[in-house]
C-alpha positions as CSV (number, residue, x, y, z in Angstrom):
1,K,100.8,125.3,116.7
2,N,99.6,123.8,113.5
3,L,99.9,120.3,112.4
4,N,101.5,119.9,108.9
5,I,100.7,116.6,107.2
6,S,101.3,116.1,103.4
7,F,99.9,113.2,101.4
8,I,101.7,112.1,98.2
9,V,100.2,109.9,95.6
10,K,102.4,109.8,92.5
11,K,101.1,109.6,89.0
12,K,103.8,107.0,88.3
13,L,101.7,104.4,90.2
14,G,99.6,104.2,87.1
15,L,96.5,105.6,88.8
16,N,94.1,108.1,87.3
17,A,93.0,111.2,89.2
18,P,89.8,109.8,90.9
19,Q,91.9,106.8,92.3
20,R,94.6,109.2,93.6
21,N,92.0,111.4,95.2
22,F,90.3,108.4,96.7
23,I,93.6,107.4,98.4
24,K,94.2,110.9,99.6
25,R,90.6,111.1,101.1
26,R,91.2,107.8,102.9
27,L,94.5,109.0,104.3
28,R,93.0,112.3,105.4
29,N,90.1,110.6,107.1
30,I,92.5,108.2,109.0
31,M,94.6,111.1,110.1
32,T,91.7,113.0,111.6
33,D,90.9,109.9,113.5
34,A,94.5,109.5,114.6
35,L,94.6,113.1,115.9
36,K,91.7,112.2,118.3
37,H,93.2,109.0,119.6
38,I,97.0,109.5,119.4
39,N,99.1,112.3,121.0
40,I,100.9,113.5,117.9
41,N,103.9,115.9,118.2
42,L,102.9,119.2,116.5
43,N,106.5,120.4,116.2
44,Y,107.1,118.2,113.1
45,S,105.9,118.1,109.6
46,Y,104.7,114.6,108.4
47,L,104.9,113.3,104.9
48,L,102.8,110.2,104.0
49,I,103.8,108.6,100.7
50,S,101.3,106.1,99.4
51,K,101.8,102.9,97.6
52,N,99.7,101.4,94.8
53,S,98.4,98.7,97.1
54,L,96.3,101.2,99.1
55,L,93.5,100.8,96.6
56,Q,93.1,97.1,97.3
57,T,93.9,97.1,101.0
58,E,91.0,97.3,103.5
59,Y,90.4,100.6,105.3
60,K,90.8,98.9,108.7
61,V,94.2,97.5,107.8
62,I,95.5,100.8,106.5
63,K,94.2,102.5,109.7
64,E,95.9,100.0,112.0
65,T,99.2,100.4,110.1
66,I,99.2,104.2,110.3
67,F,98.2,104.1,114.0
68,K,101.1,101.7,114.8
69,D,103.6,103.9,112.9
70,F,102.5,107.1,114.6
71,E,102.7,105.3,118.0
72,R,106.3,104.4,117.2
73,I,107.2,108.0,116.2
74,K,106.3,109.3,119.7
């Protein structure tokens, strides 16, 4: 089975393309880490919608939040 995760960073957030790509790279990197440490159900498709605050938030805080959320989903 393949894992299907989509990342959405809207233009409406007022970000330019490099900033949006930066957020998507961060989220992709966190999800590859999450796959190694968390047992994620592969039967679902996941959609991560970002907020503007992801640019200012520390990587560690974002990672902890996403890990907690995926732990709850189980």
